[in-house]
Every structure is written in C-alpha cells, then in structure tokens.
C-alpha positions as CSV (number, residue, x, y, z in Angstrom):
1,M,100.0,77.9,62.1
2,T,102.8,80.4,62.5
3,L,102.7,84.2,62.7
4,E,105.9,86.2,61.3
5,L,105.8,89.3,63.2
6,S,107.4,92.2,60.7
7,D,110.0,94.8,61.4
8,G,109.4,94.7,65.4
9,V,105.4,96.1,64.7
10,V,102.4,94.3,65.9
11,S,99.6,95.3,64.1
12,D,95.9,95.2,65.3
13,E,95.5,92.5,62.6
14,E,98.4,90.9,63.8
15,L,96.7,90.5,67.8
16,S,94.0,89.4,66.7
17,L,95.0,86.4,63.9
18,L,97.2,85.9,67.6
19,A,94.1,85.7,69.7
20,L,92.3,83.8,67.3
21,A,94.7,81.1,67.2
22,A,95.6,80.6,71.0
23,D,94.0,77.7,72.2
24,P,91.6,79.4,75.8
25,D,92.5,76.9,78.5
26,T,96.3,77.3,77.5
27,V,97.9,77.4,81.2
28,V,100.0,80.3,81.2
29,P,104.2,79.3,83.4
30,D,105.4,81.1,85.9
31,D,108.1,82.6,84.2
32,A,106.3,83.4,81.0
33,V,108.3,85.9,79.1
34,S,106.1,88.9,78.8
35,L,105.7,90.9,74.9
36,W,106.6,93.9,75.5
37,D,110.4,92.7,77.3
38,L,110.2,90.1,74.3
39,M,110.1,92.7,72.0
40,G,112.1,95.2,73.2
41,Q,109.7,98.0,74.9
42,D,110.6,99.7,77.4
43,Q,107.6,101.0,78.2
44,S,104.5,99.7,77.6
45,L,101.0,101.7,76.0
46,L,99.5,102.1,79.3
47,P,101.0,104.7,82.0
48,D,101.8,103.3,85.7
49,W,98.7,105.7,87.4
50,Y,96.5,103.8,85.6
51,M,97.4,99.7,85.6
52,P,101.1,100.2,88.2
53,P,103.1,97.5,88.3
54,I,102.5,94.2,90.9
55,N,104.1,95.2,94.6
56,A,105.3,91.6,96.1
57,G,103.6,91.2,100.1
58,P,101.4,92.9,101.6
59,R,100.7,97.2,101.5
60,K,101.5,99.1,104.9
61,H,99.2,101.9,105.8
62,P,99.0,103.8,108.6
63,R,96.5,103.3,111.8
64,W,94.4,106.4,110.9
65,R,93.8,105.8,107.2
66,R,92.5,102.7,108.6
67,R,90.6,104.7,111.2
68,V,89.3,106.9,109.4
69,A,87.7,104.8,106.4
70,L,86.0,102.6,108.9
71,V,84.3,105.9,110.5
72,I,83.3,106.6,106.9
73,I,81.9,102.5,106.3
74,C,80.6,103.1,109.9
75,A,78.5,106.2,108.7
76,F,77.3,105.4,105.8
77,L,76.1,101.9,107.5
78,A,73.9,103.8,110.5
79,V,72.7,106.3,107.1
80,D,71.2,103.3,105.9
81,A,70.3,101.4,109.0
82,Y,68.0,103.7,109.9
83,G,65.6,104.2,106.1
84,L,68.0,107.5,105.3
85,C,69.4,108.2,102.5
86,S,72.7,110.6,101.1
87,T,72.9,109.5,97.4
88,Y,73.0,113.3,96.3
89,G,74.0,115.4,99.3
90,Y,71.3,115.7,101.8
91,L,69.8,113.1,103.9
92,V,66.7,112.2,103.3
93,V,63.8,109.6,103.6
94,A,64.6,106.5,101.6
C-alpha cells in the first residue's frame, strides 16, 4: 500500500493509515531519517522543554547536587524505617 502525502501536510487520517499498515517487527536502521527532517519542518509539535534533544555522553553534575540528593533520599528511607509517614508533610505513625 503506497500513500502519497498531499502538499506536505500530514493529516491524522494519513498518519493512522501509515501506522496501521506498518510492520510492528521492523527494525529501524541507525541512519533512519526523522519525519520532520524528511518534510523539511524545523520545529516539531512538542516544545524542547517537554522532550529535549538527546545529548551524547554522560551528564556531569556538581558534587554538591549529588550529595543533596543522597541526603534527601536517606532522610525518606529513615522515615520509612521508623514506620512513619510523611505523605502530607506531617510525620505521623503509619
């Protein structure tokens, strides 16, 4: 089944037909082209803060952030270990 795109705009019906006709076991090659690149659209429908682009390599965080995160996690684990609940901001016996 071949589907021709009409004047560069993809409708919901065309996307639905393409999705239903696609083979779910297809392996996408590493050099696959994005639909947005193929259609020549520079901006996607989702904003960058919702789905930021993928960065290569590990993230580098300052040591103090990691320590603050570990302190908060340990505090919650200690509250749980003593059988307390802090769901609503007050410590109560669970």
